[in-house]
TINUDO-591242 format. One record per residue (C-alpha): residue in three letters; residue number from 0; x, y, z negated. Coordinates in steps of 0.25 Angstrom, whole numbers, plus 5000, padded with zeros to 4 digits. Layout:
N
> ALA	NUM	X	Y	Z
...
This chain:
407
> MET	0	5036	4994	4822
> ARG	1	5030	5008	4826
> ARG	2	5016	5009	4831
> LEU	3	5011	5018	4842
> ILE	4	5000	5027	4838
> VAL	5	4994	5033	4851
> ALA	6	4986	5046	4853
> PHE	7	4979	5048	4866
> VAL	8	4976	5061	4872
> ILE	9	4968	5065	4884
> GLY	10	4970	5078	4890
> SER	11	4965	5085	4903
> THR	12	4963	5077	4915
> VAL	13	4967	5088	4925
> LEU	14	4980	5094	4929
> SER	15	4985	5098	4916
> GLY	16	4996	5097	4906
> THR	17	4986	5091	4896
> ALA	18	4990	5077	4895
> GLU	19	4983	5063	4894
> ALA	20	4992	5055	4885
> TRP	21	4995	5044	4875
> VAL	22	5005	5048	4864
> ALA	23	5012	5038	4855
> ALA	24	5016	5042	4841
> PRO	25	5026	5031	4836
> GLU	26	5023	5024	4823
> GLU	27	5024	5009	4826
> GLU	28	5029	5004	4839
> GLN	29	5020	4994	4846
> ALA	30	5018	4989	4860
> THR	31	5006	4997	4867
> THR	32	4998	4996	4880
> THR	33	4993	5008	4887
> THR	34	4981	5008	4896
> ILE	35	4982	5016	4909
> SER	36	4969	5018	4916
> GLY	37	4969	5024	4930
> ARG	38	4962	5026	4943
> GLY	39	4965	5022	4958
> PHE	40	4975	5014	4965
> GLY	41	4986	5020	4973
> HIS	42	4990	5034	4977
> GLY	43	4976	5040	4979
> ARG	44	4980	5048	4992
> GLY	45	4971	5047	5004
> MET	46	4960	5036	5004
> SER	47	4956	5028	4993
> GLN	48	4953	5014	4999
> TYR	49	4942	5011	4988
> GLY	50	4937	5025	4990
> ALA	51	4935	5023	5005
> GLN	52	4927	5010	5001
> GLY	53	4919	5019	4991
> ALA	54	4916	5029	5002
> ALA	55	4912	5018	5011
> ILE	56	4902	5013	5001
> ALA	57	4897	5027	4999
> GLY	58	4894	5027	5014
> ARG	59	4905	5035	5019
> ASN	60	4912	5032	5033
> ALA	61	4926	5030	5036
> LYS	62	4928	5044	5041
> THR	63	4922	5050	5029
> ILE	64	4931	5042	5020
> LEU	65	4944	5046	5028
> ASP	66	4939	5061	5028
> PHE	67	4939	5060	5013
> TYR	68	4952	5053	5010
> TYR	69	4960	5060	5021
> PRO	70	4953	5074	5021
> GLY	71	4957	5084	5033
> THR	72	4962	5073	5042
> THR	73	4956	5070	5056
> VAL	74	4953	5057	5064
> GLY	75	4964	5053	5073
> LYS	76	4969	5040	5081
> ALA	77	4980	5030	5080
> THR	78	4984	5019	5089
> GLY	79	4997	5011	5093
> SER	80	5004	5001	5085
> ILE	81	5011	5000	5071
> ARG	82	5023	4993	5065
> ILE	83	5022	4986	5052
> ARG	84	5033	4981	5043
> ILE	85	5029	4967	5038
> THR	86	5036	4968	5024
> ALA	87	5033	4953	5020
> ASP	88	5042	4948	5031
> THR	89	5055	4948	5024
> THR	90	5062	4938	5033
> ASP	91	5074	4942	5041
> GLY	92	5066	4941	5054
> ILE	93	5052	4938	5059
> ARG	94	5045	4924	5059
> VAL	95	5032	4922	5066
> VAL	96	5023	4910	5069
> ALA	97	5025	4905	5083
> ALA	98	5012	4907	5092
> ASN	99	5007	4907	5106
> ARG	100	5010	4921	5113
> LEU	101	5020	4925	5103
> ARG	102	5030	4934	5110
> LEU	103	5044	4941	5106
> ARG	104	5047	4955	5111
> ASP	105	5061	4959	5112
> LEU	106	5061	4973	5106
> THR	107	5074	4977	5113
> THR	108	5070	4974	5127
> GLY	109	5055	4973	5125
> ARG	110	5054	4960	5132
> LEU	111	5043	4950	5127
> TYR	112	5045	4935	5126
> THR	113	5034	4925	5124
> LEU	114	5039	4915	5113
> PRO	115	5039	4900	5117
> THR	116	5030	4891	5109
> ALA	117	5032	4877	5105
> SER	118	5024	4867	5095
> THR	119	5037	4867	5086
> ARG	120	5040	4882	5087
> ASN	121	5032	4888	5075
> GLN	122	5040	4901	5072
> TRP	123	5047	4912	5079
> SER	124	5057	4922	5072
> ILE	125	5064	4935	5075
> ASP	126	5077	4936	5066
> PRO	127	5088	4946	5066
> TYR	128	5100	4943	5074
> GLY	129	5113	4951	5075
> GLU	130	5113	4966	5072
> HIS	131	5100	4970	5078
> GLY	132	5095	4958	5086
> ALA	133	5085	4947	5083
> ARG	134	5084	4932	5087
> VAL	135	5071	4925	5090
> ARG	136	5069	4911	5085
> SER	137	5058	4900	5085
> TYR	138	5056	4890	5074
> ASP	139	5054	4875	5077
> ALA	140	5045	4869	5066
> ARG	141	5049	4855	5069
> LYS	142	5064	4857	5069
> ARG	143	5063	4868	5059
> THR	144	5073	4876	5066
> TRP	145	5074	4890	5072
> THR	146	5078	4891	5087
> LEU	147	5083	4904	5093
> TRP	148	5075	4909	5105
> LYS	149	5080	4923	5108
> THR	150	5090	4933	5103
> LEU	151	5086	4948	5103
> THR	152	5095	4960	5103
> GLY	153	5085	4968	5095
> MET	154	5072	4965	5089
> GLY	155	5059	4957	5093
> GLN	156	5045	4956	5089
> PHE	157	5034	4945	5090
> GLU	158	5021	4948	5097
> GLY	159	5011	4942	5106
> PRO	160	5000	4934	5098
> THR	161	4988	4942	5092
> VAL	162	4994	4939	5078
> ILE	163	5009	4935	5075
> SER	164	5011	4926	5062
> LEU	165	5023	4931	5054
> ILE	166	5029	4921	5044
> LEU	167	5033	4928	5031
> PRO	168	5045	4924	5022
> SER	169	5035	4917	5013
> GLY	170	5030	4908	5025
> ALA	171	5017	4916	5025
> VAL	172	5011	4919	5039
> VAL	173	5005	4933	5042
> ARG	174	4999	4937	5055
> TYR	175	5001	4950	5062
> ARG	176	4996	4957	5074
> GLY	177	5005	4963	5084
> ALA	178	5020	4961	5084
> LEU	179	5030	4957	5074
> ARG	180	5043	4964	5076
> ALA	181	5057	4962	5070
> SER	182	5063	4975	5066
> ASP	183	5078	4976	5064
> VAL	184	5081	4983	5050
> ALA	185	5093	4984	5041
> GLY	186	5099	4971	5037
> ALA	187	5096	4957	5043
> HIS	188	5081	4958	5041
> LEU	189	5071	4961	5052
> ASP	190	5058	4968	5048
> THR	191	5045	4962	5053
> ILE	192	5036	4973	5060
> ASN	193	5022	4971	5064
> VAL	194	5019	4980	5076
> LEU	195	5005	4980	5080
> PRO	196	4993	4990	5084
> LEU	197	4989	4999	5073
> GLU	198	4974	4994	5073
> SER	199	4979	4980	5072
> TYR	200	4988	4984	5060
> LEU	201	4976	4990	5053
> ARG	202	4969	4976	5053
> GLY	203	4980	4971	5044
> VAL	204	4980	4984	5035
> VAL	205	4965	4988	5032
> PRO	206	4961	4975	5026
> ARG	207	4974	4975	5017
> GLU	208	4971	4990	5013
> ALA	209	4956	4989	5011
> LEU	210	4946	4979	5006
> VAL	211	4939	4972	5018
> SER	212	4926	4972	5011
> TRP	213	4926	4987	5011
> ARG	214	4915	4995	5018
> PRO	215	4919	4998	5033
> ALA	216	4921	5013	5031
> ALA	217	4931	5010	5020
> LEU	218	4938	5000	5029
> GLN	219	4938	5010	5041
> ALA	220	4944	5021	5032
> GLN	221	4955	5012	5028
> ALA	222	4958	5008	5043
> VAL	223	4959	5023	5046
> ALA	224	4968	5026	5034
> ALA	225	4977	5014	5037
> ARG	226	4978	5017	5052
> THR	227	4981	5032	5049
> TYR	228	4992	5028	5038
> SER	229	4998	5019	5049
> ALA	230	4998	5030	5059
> TYR	231	5004	5039	5050
> HIS	232	5016	5030	5046
> ARG	233	5018	5025	5060
> ARG	234	5020	5040	5065
> ARG	235	5031	5041	5054
> ALA	236	5038	5028	5056
> THR	237	5044	5030	5070
> ALA	238	5059	5028	5064
> ARG	239	5055	5015	5057
> VAL	240	5053	5001	5063
> TYR	241	5039	5000	5057
> ASP	242	5028	5010	5053
> LEU	243	5022	5003	5040
> CYS	244	5024	4992	5031
> ASP	245	5013	4982	5027
> THR	246	5013	4984	5012
> THR	247	5007	4994	5002
> SER	248	5019	5003	5005
> CYS	249	5012	5006	5019
> GLN	250	4999	4999	5022
> VAL	251	4996	4984	5018
> TYR	252	4996	4976	5031
> GLY	253	4993	4961	5032
> GLY	254	4993	4959	5047
> PHE	255	4983	4950	5054
> ASN	256	4980	4941	5041
> SER	257	4974	4953	5034
> GLU	258	4964	4957	5045
> HIS	259	4949	4957	5042
> THR	260	4936	4960	5050
> ALA	261	4931	4971	5041
> THR	262	4944	4979	5042
> ASN	263	4946	4976	5057
> ALA	264	4933	4982	5059
> ALA	265	4936	4995	5051
> ILE	266	4949	4996	5059
> ALA	267	4942	4995	5072
> ALA	268	4931	5005	5068
> THR	269	4942	5015	5066
> ALA	270	4951	5011	5077
> GLY	271	4963	5021	5079
> GLN	272	4957	5031	5068
> ILE	273	4967	5038	5059
> ARG	274	4967	5051	5051
> LEU	275	4975	5063	5056
> TYR	276	4980	5076	5049
> ARG	277	4986	5087	5059
> ASN	278	4985	5076	5070
> ALA	279	4994	5066	5063
> PRO	280	4990	5053	5055
> ILE	281	4989	5056	5040
> ILE	282	4995	5047	5030
> ALA	283	4982	5041	5026
> GLU	284	4986	5035	5013
> PHE	285	4976	5027	5005
> SER	286	4975	5020	4992
> SER	287	4966	5010	4985
> SER	288	4960	5020	4975
> ASN	289	4962	5034	4972
> GLY	290	4955	5033	4958
> GLY	291	4945	5044	4962
> ALA	292	4953	5055	4968
> THR	293	4962	5056	4980
> ALA	294	4977	5059	4977
> LYS	295	4984	5071	4984
> GLY	296	4995	5068	4994
> ALA	297	5005	5076	5002
> THR	298	4995	5079	5014
> PRO	299	4983	5088	5015
> TYR	300	4974	5076	5017
> GLN	301	4978	5070	5004
> LEU	302	4970	5077	4994
> MET	303	4966	5075	4980
> LYS	304	4951	5074	4978
> VAL	305	4941	5066	4970
> ASP	306	4937	5053	4977
> GLY	307	4923	5048	4973
> TRP	308	4924	5036	4982
> ASP	309	4936	5029	4975
> ALA	310	4927	5023	4965
> TYR	311	4914	5023	4972
> PRO	312	4904	5013	4967
> GLY	313	4905	5000	4974
> ASN	314	4919	5002	4980
> LYS	315	4925	4992	4969
> ASN	316	4937	5001	4967
> PRO	317	4946	4993	4957
> HIS	318	4955	5004	4956
> ALA	319	4945	5015	4952
> SER	320	4950	5014	4938
> TRP	321	4960	5004	4932
> SER	322	4968	5002	4919
> LEU	323	4981	4995	4915
> SER	324	4989	4993	4903
> LYS	325	5004	4996	4900
> THR	326	5012	4992	4888
> SER	327	5021	5003	4881
> ALA	328	5033	4996	4886
> GLN	329	5028	4997	4901
> LEU	330	5025	5012	4899
> GLU	331	5039	5015	4893
> ALA	332	5046	5008	4904
> ALA	333	5038	5015	4914
> PHE	334	5040	5029	4908
> GLY	335	5054	5028	4903
> VAL	336	5053	5037	4891
> GLY	337	5056	5027	4880
> SER	338	5046	5024	4870
> LEU	339	5033	5031	4875
> ARG	340	5027	5041	4866
> SER	341	5017	5048	4875
> LEU	342	5012	5046	4890
> ARG	343	5004	5058	4895
> VAL	344	4997	5061	4908
> THR	345	5000	5076	4910
> ARG	346	4994	5079	4923
> ARG	347	4983	5074	4932
> THR	348	4978	5078	4946
> GLY	349	4964	5083	4940
> VAL	350	4957	5076	4952
> GLY	351	4948	5064	4949
> PRO	352	4943	5056	4937
> ALA	353	4951	5058	4924
> GLY	354	4959	5069	4929
> GLY	355	4965	5062	4942
> ARG	356	4979	5056	4945
> VAL	357	4990	5058	4935
> LEU	358	5001	5068	4939
> ALA	359	5010	5068	4927
> VAL	360	5013	5059	4915
> GLU	361	5022	5062	4904
> ALA	362	5029	5051	4896
> VAL	363	5036	5054	4883
> GLY	364	5044	5043	4876
> SER	365	5056	5041	4866
> ARG	366	5066	5045	4878
> GLY	367	5059	5057	4882
> GLN	368	5048	5062	4892
> ARG	369	5045	5060	4907
> THR	370	5034	5064	4916
> PHE	371	5029	5056	4928
> THR	372	5020	5058	4939
> GLY	373	5007	5049	4940
> ASP	374	5013	5042	4952
> GLN	375	5026	5039	4944
> VAL	376	5017	5033	4932
> ARG	377	5009	5025	4942
> SER	378	5022	5019	4948
> ARG	379	5029	5016	4934
> LEU	380	5016	5010	4928
> GLY	381	5011	5003	4940
> LEU	382	4998	5010	4940
> ARG	383	4988	5010	4951
> SER	384	4988	5025	4953
> ALA	385	4992	5038	4947
> TRP	386	4978	5040	4941
> PHE	387	4979	5035	4927
> ALA	388	4978	5038	4912
> PHE	389	4985	5032	4899
> ALA	390	4977	5027	4887
> PRO	391	4982	5026	4873
> PRO	392	4992	5014	4871
> GLN	393	4986	5002	4863
> PRO	394	4994	4991	4856
> ALA	395	4998	4981	4866
> PRO	396	4994	4966	4864
> VAL	397	5006	4958	4861
> GLY	398	5014	4953	4873
> ILE	399	5008	4963	4883
> SER	400	5018	4968	4893
> THR	401	5012	4969	4906
> ILE	402	5002	4978	4914
> GLN	403	4987	4974	4911
> GLU	404	4979	4980	4922
> THR	405	4963	4980	4923
> ARG	406	4958	4981	4937
């Protein structure tokens, strides 16, 4: 068998054609692992959430934090309601727990009905019926049967109590403020949309996007960023039946179950506040950690600059630096150039520790050469960010085949 003899070269860490690389000279083939070290978690644009906590520890208030991460923006106000798609509800319709004052609104006529209560009636549902209609049924827990209560020519929504308990396909119950609306989409399935006041929505967002133990200024900055992000997408979603989803693809939202007194206080302290650019809500992006420098985006307020708060002493940022290992097989599968001969970081931003984020990587193998962006490498290798470096490969322990991550 041939063995890989590796030479490791470190070149310039600024924007340059000089490369950082490992280069393999084939002698005997042997499974190897490569350690990848990196900084940050996420895209790095806008606010670093751990950076906001670092700034708060340093004594900065929410306005100062927001001014730093969204430079050139002004303070504005947002009110009204928002529509959130509940992605975990994959049933054909909507099932909720029966409750006093639970009502049904016919969205075609606007008429509001108070749903009857009974000791044996423990669930209500809105299910698809016909081409674009719905039927409303109740469930008798004793007889274990569903009974038709009303047929609608269009869609309906449940509203009334302070919170409504949604029954998910798994049987889990999640409580939501506002209304739970059935929305007609392609196919037989009805989407579940939570329609509620923007401030109530934030109560289920901020504790899922930040740590409730963080300083008040950090939580207030998160509340303003989340409110602004919501207002930005609400303004652009007029043609859709919802404004945002409830996952990391939008903002994580857990409904009433996620609310916490510390984040509720931060939301109340910043009630209605958003950030504007040219009198419009900004796309107030944020990520867990920027690694020590913000990333440049497509807007004037998304600048690339050094961030000393991201790893500020005491903010306990677990993503300030990280490392993981990949086997030679995993690298070869990711880069698609055959047996890997060299892997070079050829360009970095030049801003931040160790030369900043990766802009370009060159992979050379037995089947040729390919160039990737740092974000492409991040995606292909499952890295936390596009800020990384490759160490020389080492012989792999027998049987290693999975990612080994050090947090």
